N, C-alpha and C positions, 0 to 999 in steps of 0.2 A: 359617105360624102355630107359632112353635117351641111345643112340648107339655111336653117333659119339663124338668126341673130342668137337665139337662145343655145342652139346647140353648138354653135360657132364658141360662143363663151364656155360652154361647158368643156368643149373639146381643148379650148386654150387653158383653161384652169388645169383640165388633166394631165396635159402637156407640161405644165409648168410644175405640176407636182410630180409627175415622174421626172422630170429633171431634177428637180430639188432631191427626190429620194436616190437617185443616178448619182449625185453629186456627195450626198452625206455619205451615200455607200463608198464610194471612192474615197472619201477622206478618211473614213473607218479603216479601209485597207493601207493607206497609207501609214495613218499613225501606229498601225500594226506592224507594219514593215519596220518603221522607225525602231519600234521596241526591239524586233528579233534582230536588227541590224547590231543596237546597243549590246545586245545580249551576245551577240556572236564576236563583237569587238572584245568584250569584256572576257569571253572565254579564251579568245585568242592571245590575251595580254597574259593571262595565268599560265600560258602553254598549253591548254586544253583544248587542240587543232580537231579532234573528232566533233567537239561539242558546239566549236565554233562553226565548223561546216554544217553541222545539222540547221545551226540556226540561221546561215547566211542561205540555205537552200531554202528553207520558209521564205525567207524575206524574197529570194528572188521570183518565186510563186505568186507573191502579192506584188511585186513593183519588178517585172522583168526586163525593163529597159533602162531602170537607173543607172548610171554611169557609175557611182561611187561603189554602189551594191554589186556590179559586176567587176571592179577593180579589187572589191576587198576578196572574192572569189578567186580571182588570178593571184592574189598573194597569198593566199591560204595554199593555192597549188605549190607555190613555189617554196612555201616553208614547209609542207609535208613531202615534198617531193614527188609528188603526185602527178604524172604527163598528163592522164584522162583531165584532171581538175584545170590543169593549165590549158590543155586545148580548148575544153569548154568555154573557159573565160574568154582566151583571148579571142577565140573563132566569135563569141557574142560581140567584142568592141570591135573585129574588123567587120562585122556585118552591119553595125549601124554607123560605120565610118570614124569610128573614135579612139582607133589601136593606136597606141604611140610608136613611133617610128623604131624606139630602143629595143622593142620587142620582136620587130622584124627577123633578125638573125634566128631567134630560137623558135618563132612560128614558122619560119621556113624547116626546120629542124621537124618540128612536131608535124608537118604536113607530109614531110619525105616518110616520116614513120607510118601514116594513116594510108601512105600510098596515094594520096590525092597530087599526083605531079604537076597538073596543069596550073592549079591553085599555086603551088610552091615556085614555078617559074614566075608567075604574075608578082608575087611578093618578093621574089629575088631581084626581078626588074626595078622595081619600087626601091628595095633599097639599094641598090647600085645607083639610082638616081639621085637618091637622098642622102647617101653616104657624105659626101663632101660638106653639106650644112649640119651634119650630127656632130654634138657635141658629145663623143665617144672617143675613149683610146683606141688605139692599135687597129687606125681605118684601113692601112695598107693591106693588113693580115686579112681583115674582115671582105675587103673587096676581093683579094683572090681567093679566099673561100667561097665567098658567094658565088663566082665564078664557076669554081670546080663544081659547088652544088647544081647549079644550072644544066651544066654536061652532064652530071648523073642524071638528073630528072629527064633530059631530053634523051639520055642513052636508054631509059626505062620505059619510055612512051615508043619510041620506035622497038623498041622488043614487044611492046603489045601491039603494034600495029602489023609488024611484020609476022606474027605469032613464033619470033623465036623465044625458046623458053627462057626463063631466068634462071640464075644459076639456083643449084639445091638448095632447099630451107637450111639444113644443116650448116652448108657453107656462108650462106647470108647472116646466119646468127653469130656463127664462129666471128665472122669477119665482123660483126655488129659490135661482137663485146670487146674485141681487139683494137678496133680502131675508131669508135665512137666514144668519148666521153659519157660521164652521169647525165641525165635529163635534165636534170635540175641545173647544168650550166647554161647560159643564154648564149654560149658562143659555140655549141657543139658543130661538128661539120662533117659532111658525109662525105665519104672518099670518092676521089675522083674514078669514073668508070675506067676499066682497063682497056686497052687497046686488042689484045688478043686472048689474054688469059683471065679469067673470072676472077683470080686471087692473087694477091701477092706475097712473097716470099718475107716470114718474120726477120726482122731486122734484131739482132741482141742489143741490148741496151744495159750499160753497166756503170755505176758511181763509185767513185773513189775516194775519198777524204784523206788529204793531206795532215794526218793528225801532229805529226812534228809542228807542221806551221802554225796549226791553229793552237796547239797550247803554248808556243812560243808568243805570239800576238796577245793570248789570254794572260800569260804571267808576265809578261814584260812591264807592268806596271803602268799602263799608258793612260792613268787615271788623271779625270778633270777635276778643277777646284771646284769647291763648293758655289763659288760663285756662278761658275759657269752653268753649273747646273740648274740654280736657278733662273738664269738665261734663257736655258732650254723649256724650262717649265713655264715661262713668262711668254716665250714664243708660240708655245702650244695654247695656252689662253688667249693671246691674240687671234690666232687662226680660228678658235672656235668664235670669236667676237664677229667674224664675218657672216655669220648666220645665226638665227636664234634656233637650230635644231637641238644645241647643247644648253643648257641652263649652268650657266658659270658660277650663278649664284647659291647654287644647291650645296656645295662644300664647304661655304662660310656661314650656313645657318646656325643654331645654338639650339638645341632644346628641340627641334622642330621635326617632328616625323612625318614629313610630307607625303601626302597619297598620290596615286597616280593621277586621279581627277583634279588635285591643284595644279599639278606639273603641267598636264596637258591643256587646263585651262590658261596658266601662266604662257605658254607657248603661243598659243592660240591668239591670246590677246595681243602678244609681242609681234607674232610673224603675220597673222591676217588681219586683227583688226587695227593695226598699228598705232596701239597705246590707246584707244578709246572705246571704252565697253560699257556695260552694264551689266554687272555679275550679280545675277538672282538665284544664287544656289540656295535649297533648302535651308532653314534654319540647323545648324548644327553641324555643316559642312566644312567650314572653314574659309567663308569669303575674306575675313581680314586676313589669313596666310596667302591668300591668292593674290589679294593687292600687294602684300609685302614684298611678296616673291617678284611679282613686275616690277615693283619699285627699286627692290634691292638691284636687280638684273640692269634696269637701266642707270642707276648709279655706277655700278662696277664697270659697266661699257662707257662710260662718259656721257652719257646721252642726257641726264639730268643732275644737274647741279644747284636745281631749287626746286623745293615742293611745297606744296600748302595741303593739309589735311584737315578736312570740316567735319566734325562729329557734332551731336547732341552732348550738351553739358556732362552730365553723369558718365558719358564714353571717354573724356580726355584724359584722365590718367590711367584707363585701362589700356588706350592706345599707346599712350608713353612708356608704359611699362614694357607693351608686348614689342615694340620697336626696338627698343634698347636690348634686352633680354633675346631675344631670338633673332632678332636681323642687325644686331651693333649699330643701329641708327640713331644718333643723337639729334632728337627734335626739342626746340624750344615749345612751352605749351603754355596756354593762357591760365592755366592752373599751377605755374610757378610762382614763387612768392614774389619775384622781382617783376613780375609782369605789368603790373600798375605803375611801378615807378619808370619802368622804361619807355612804355606804352609805344608811342610813334617809332622809337629805334626799334623794338620788337617785330614790328611788321617788315622790317626792312632785313632782318636775318633769313639767312638761304633755306633752311628749313624749319617749317612753322606747323605746330598742332593746336587746331584753334575749336573753341567752341563756336559752332555755327551763330550761336545767338550775339557773341561778342564780335564776332565780325562782319556782322551785318548792322552791326548799333551805328547810330550817327556818329558818334565819336571817332569809330575805327574805321568804316566803310570806305572813304576817301582814300585812306592809306591802303587798306588791302586792294582795292580794285586800280591802283594808281600802276602799280610794278607789274611784271612779268614773270610767269611761272613755268618751269619745265613741265611741272607734274601738279595735278590737283586730284584729289582722292576727297570724295563725299562719303560717308559713311551714314546708313539710314537714310537713303536718298529718297524713300517716299514722303520725305517732308518737302521734297523740291516737285511734289505732284500738281500744284497748281501755279501756272505762270503768272498771276496777279500778285504773288505773295513775295514779300523780301527775300526770302530764302531763294527762290527760283531766279529773280532778278540780279541777287549776288552772284550766283555761280555763273550767269549768264554773262555777268559784266566782267567775268574775270579773264584776263590774258594769257592762255594756257596752251601747251604744245600736247599733251596727253591729259586724259581725263577719264576715272575710273568713278563708277557710280554703283553704291554697293547697298540691294536690299533684297530681304528674301520676299517682300510682297508690292511688284511693281503697280499692282493696279488694286486701288481700295473700292471706289464706289463707280468710276467712268472709266471708258479707253482712253479718252482726252487726256488722263493723268499718265498716261502708257506714252502719248503722242509727247507731252511737255518733257518727258525725261530724256526721250529717244532724240527730239529736238536739241536739247542741250548737247548730246554726245555729234552728232550728225545735222547739222539743219538741211532741212530739204531730203532727208531719207526717205519721209513719210509724206513728202510734198506739202502742201499747205493745209492749214485747220479745216477748211472748209471741203478740201478735196478729200482728207482724211476722213471726216464724216460721211461724206456721201459714198465713197468707196469701201470703207470698212465697217461702219457704225449700222447696225441694225435699228430702225425707227421703232420707237417706242422701248427699246432694251439696251440701254447704253453699256451694257457689260458683255453683251454676246454680239461676236465680231462677224463679218460677212466675206466673203473671198478670205477664208482661213490660209489658203496653200500659199497665195499670194501674200497675206499679210507675214506669214511663217517665214518666207524666204527674206522678206525685207529685214525681218527682226534678227533673223539668223544671221545678218552682216554686221551686228552691234550686240548682240545679246548671248550671254550663256547662262542657263540654268541646269545645274546639275541636279538630281533626285536621289534619295536614300538608296532607290531599286538598285540604278546604275553604280551607284558608289560601292555599295555593297557594305554600306556600314552596318554591321549589326553587332548591338552591344548588349549583354545581359541587362536585365531590369534591377531598378534601385529600389529600396524600400526604406522609408524613414519613420523613427520613432521620437515622436517629441515627451520628452521625461519634466514633467511640470513638480519642482520641489517646494514643498512648504520650508519657509526659511524660519530658524530660530529666533526668539526674541530678541536677540543681540544683531543678527543681522538684519533683521526688519528693523530697528533702529538706527542701523547705520545707513540703511538705504533712504529712510524717511529724513533724516538730517541731512543728507546729500543734496536730497531734492529740494528742501528748504533752502539751503543754502545757494542751488544754483539760480532758484527762482529769484532770490534777494539779490544775489551779485546782477542776474538779468536784469532785474528792475532798474537797477544804479547805472550800470554800464554795458548791459548785455551787448551791444554790436560790436565793441572793439573786444569781448571775451567768448564769443559765440562756440568761434572752435574748440577753444579751453574747457568752456563749459560742457559741451556735446561730449567730449572725450572724458570728461570728468563723469556724466552720468552713465556712460559706457562701461568706464570700468568697474563702477559701482554694480552693474550687472556681471563683472568677470571675477574680480578677487578684491578681498580687502587690500593685499599686499600692492595692487595695482593703484588703488585709490592713494596707499600711502605715499608712495613715490611721487606722484601729482600734487599731494597737498603740501610736502615737503618743499617741493619746486616753489609752490603758490607762496608761501611765509617769505619767500625772499623779494616778494612784488612790493616796493616801496607805496605803490599807488593803492592798496588796498585799505578801504575802510578800517578803522578799529574794531567795529563789530564784528565784520567778515573774518578779522584776523583772529578774533578768539573763537569764533566758530570753527574756523578751519583747524586751530591747534586743539581744539576738544574732538573733532571728530578723527584728526591723526592718533589721538590718544588711544582711541575708542577701537582703532583698526590694529594697534598694536597690542591691545590687551585682548584682542579675540582669538579663540582658540581653533580648532578643527571645525571646517564647514561641512554644511548638509550635502553640498554639490560633491565634496570628495567623497563621501560615503556613497552617493551615488555611484560616481564614477569607480569606485574600487568593486563595487556590484557588478559592474558591467563587465570589468576586465576578468571576473572571476566566473561570472555565467555563459559569457560568450566567448569561448577558445577561438585562437588564432589571432595572427596581427593586426594590430588597430592603431591608427595615427589619431592624436588627438591634436584638435586645432584650438589654439588661442590667438588672443590679438594683440596681447601686452607682454613685455619682458616679463613683469613682475608676476603677471600670472604663471609665466613658463617658469620661472625660478620656484615660484610656490608649488606648483604641482611636481616638478622635478625631486624636491625637498620630503616631498609628501610619500610620493612611490619609493625613495631610498629608505625612508623611516619604515615602510611596510616592505622592504627588502624586494622590491620588483624592479628586476634589471630593466633599462631602456635607455635608449638615445634620444637625442636632442638635436634640434636643427634651428637655425636663426639666422638674420641676415647680417649680423656681426662678427660671424665665424668668416675665417680664410677658407678659400677653395677646398685646400688639403682637407681641413677638418670636416666642412661639410661634407666631402667625398667619403670622410672615413667613416662619419656618424650614419650615412645610408647604407654603408656596406656592413655596418654592427646591426643597424634593423633589418636587413635582408638576412643575413646570415646566423644572428646570434640571439638577438632579443626579440621579442614580440609586439614591445610599445616603441612609437616616436613620438615625441613632445615635440611640436613645430608651432612656429610662428604663421603669420598670414602668407608668406611666400612660400611655404610648405615645399620643397624642393621643386621648385618651377623648374622644368626642362628635363626631370629625373623621371627615370621610368619605376613607377611606384606601385603598378599593376598588380604586383606579386601581391599586394594587400587590398580587400575589398571590405573592410569595416574601419568607419571613421565616425571619431564622437567630437561634437562642436561645443567644449567646454563653455565657452562663450559665443556670442552671436554677434557679428557685425551688423549694423543696421541698414546697411546697403544691400539688396538680395543679390545683387551681381557679384559682390563679395563672397557671398555664402555659395553662389554658383562656381565660382572660380575654386572653393576649396573641393565641393564635390567632384569637380572636374581634373581633381589631379590623380583620382582613383577609377571614376567611372567615365572611361574613356576607350578608344580603340585599343586592343590588346588585353583590357579584362576580360576573364574567363569566368569569373564567379558573380554570382548575385552581391550587389553592393548594399551593405546596412549602414544607415545613417542614424546614428542618436543624436538628438539636439536636448541640451541640459537649458533650463531657465528657472528662475526662482517664479514663485507664484507673485501675481502683480505688478511683475517689473515691466520696464519697456520691453524687454526682449520677450514677455510672455504675450504681450498685445500684439507685437510684431509675430511671433510663431503663430498666433491664433489668426491673424490674416492670411500669411503664406501658406501655411499648413494646411488648416482647417476649412479657409474661405476659399482660395483660390488653387489649392493643390500643387503648389509649387514644385515639390518633391518629385512629381510625377510628371514632371515636363520635361520636353528635350532641352537639352544643353540650349541656350541661346534665346529659348523662348521667354523667358522672363523679360529678358531685355527688350523684347518685341511689345509687352504688354507695359511695360511701365513707360515705354516712350509714346505709348499711345493716351496716357493721362495728361489732360489739360495742361500747360505750361511745363516749363522745363525743371522746376524746383526740385532738388537732390530729395531722394524718398527719405533719406536721414534729416534732412533740414524740416520735413513735413511731420514726421514723429517727434522731433525735438518742440517744433512750435505746438504740436497738440498737446505735449506734456507740460511746457512751461504755460499755456493760456487756460489748462484746465485748473478750477480751483477744488474741484469735488471729484471723486473717482467717477461719479454719473456722467458729468462733462467730458471726462476721460474717453470715457466708454463710448459715448455718443461721437467724438473726435474721430475714436479709431474705426466706429463702425462705419462711418461715411467714407473715411478711406478705402475700407474694405469695400463698399459699394462701387465707388470709382474703380477700383482693380477689376472688380466682376465684370463690370461692365466693358473695361477697355480688352478684360479677356475674351468676352462673346464678340467684340469687334474683331479682335484680333482670328479668331477662328472663323468668323465670316470671310473676312478677306483672306485667310489662309485656302479655304475652300474655293473662293472664286479663281485664285492665281493658280491653284491645281487644275480646276476645269479649264481655264484660257491658256495655260501653257502645258499641263502634263509634263509629258516627256518628248516635246518636241524641240528642246533647245539645249539637249545636254551634248556633251562631247562625242 
């Protein structure tokens, strides 16, 4: 026994240390149990019950009293038709007083099989008492069978007490086979004990089908109309709407290969979280698809008739395209041409997709927050981490019934960021900010939580975070090769003259023509044919200065006089040196026609795909590419929603200035279902804008080695929300000399590298904090 103060302090410290170690050990055990449980559930979904059983047994060794794990054991017992597993699981539930009354009939049969007649009588008595209040069919038959079973158990107990022999084993075995249904049936009933004889006579049973009557009704032509058939289908759909067990939206999705973790996430959000959740899946697992499924489900059930989606500025068009193409949902967006004209009328539309910067602006914030929304979705929700920002205040002020927050990195620097996000979803879930700090934050380390198990439980009521390990997302690697092409004298002249023209127009009327000028520069990096079509349209503009008009005419004549390009020669070399199917991506229709003519001239069969085709034409071209030709030339839409994983090579003939557009191209073939390593060839002319972009994306930040979705996270962390393509355009326009140009792109590369470092730091922090604790 410690006597001195020093000894008492040492003992107290020792006890605290032991308690901490014990708590840490317990936490590690729980984490392992969660992992094994997730593995078991995955194998069960795949139908591999033996593996599922292996992992659930390991789970129960670590957490033998966890009800979810025990119920999983019972479920496996029924799926495997294994009475021993059923008995083990149900007995565990019975011992801790958590057995569902619906299991009473089956548990009784298992006890009788085990010969535990005393406990069987207890469960039968409990069943007879509970039966009137149970929501179960055939109560009268169950009550009768229960009484029969009780008499049988009493009969067996009396035999044991009196020493009377039981019927011979052979007779019992024979009787059990004849009279008892399969063990897997929860309503199997033991026979009533005989009054004198130990066995009952067999009762012959025969079934006769009246074939004439059956044939008469089948051939009588009792057919219903198509309208009645549609009514019957609608009645079935209405029946499903009574619960969220079945997602009625799945059959309406277009070009979506939904995965089990996405469907289960949608069900959990709808059924358990009641439409308010933080979706924090790792990058590349489809948070957008999950949110779209929840939204579509609510829309089809008539529960959402107005919705607001808030995203960073660069993601508005991407969301709009996906909602339209995959979910058949038309959202007006702040990228629409008539947005500024309609202004306040825009904010009264039922379905709105908006840049969060536009929504929070002084001009719009009152109109945005004045009305009510059935549903609000916020993408890249880590931008709401600080409750003192306009972003957080805007979302908090919105009148909304359902709310989804999407982010792969809910914590970046401080646990209070997580508190702020959860408070938007469910105010009071984590108590007050002061109480949260005291209970869950470790002094001196704002990213290390205490009371982890309690915090996990609270977060588990509003948060889902699926990982690649549980989702079983395994895709072969991809390899990119950038080919820098030296232009001919004519090609260099064309590019320089277009740059001079664009700079000149930019100085005189740049603001009004910025989009056109960006396109013209991008077309210069694509093909002379793409440039020529735009210049022809520009000549019809009466507002052009005379000097500009002369320059445009001269440059157009130059494009028409140019022969073959260096890029075409490299393209031909790739086609011949790398056998197999290839997709050639281009941005402009003029370039697509140019490549098609070139391939035809070289007698290379190919298919074409672009947005101006009718659906039947598109299907035919994809089928031709799959079955007959090795080349598909396509514009940006590139077979959206179509399965192109049979191809594993792609060529970026030209390059979008937006890295997310490049990623969308890659995602057409580097996705789940791809079985081969993916090869990417990037073509660019030396000293062109695309050359500088690829230097940053490929050599400086290794974009082509990233997981799909990560470049979006990195771009989103660069200060400000200016689009990447705007930054590129401004650098090109502001630089008078090549040295200034290089300096501008180097600064942009430095910003992206810093952003990438911050992203990886945040990613590691979130993995350490959440790991696999919030998966399905």
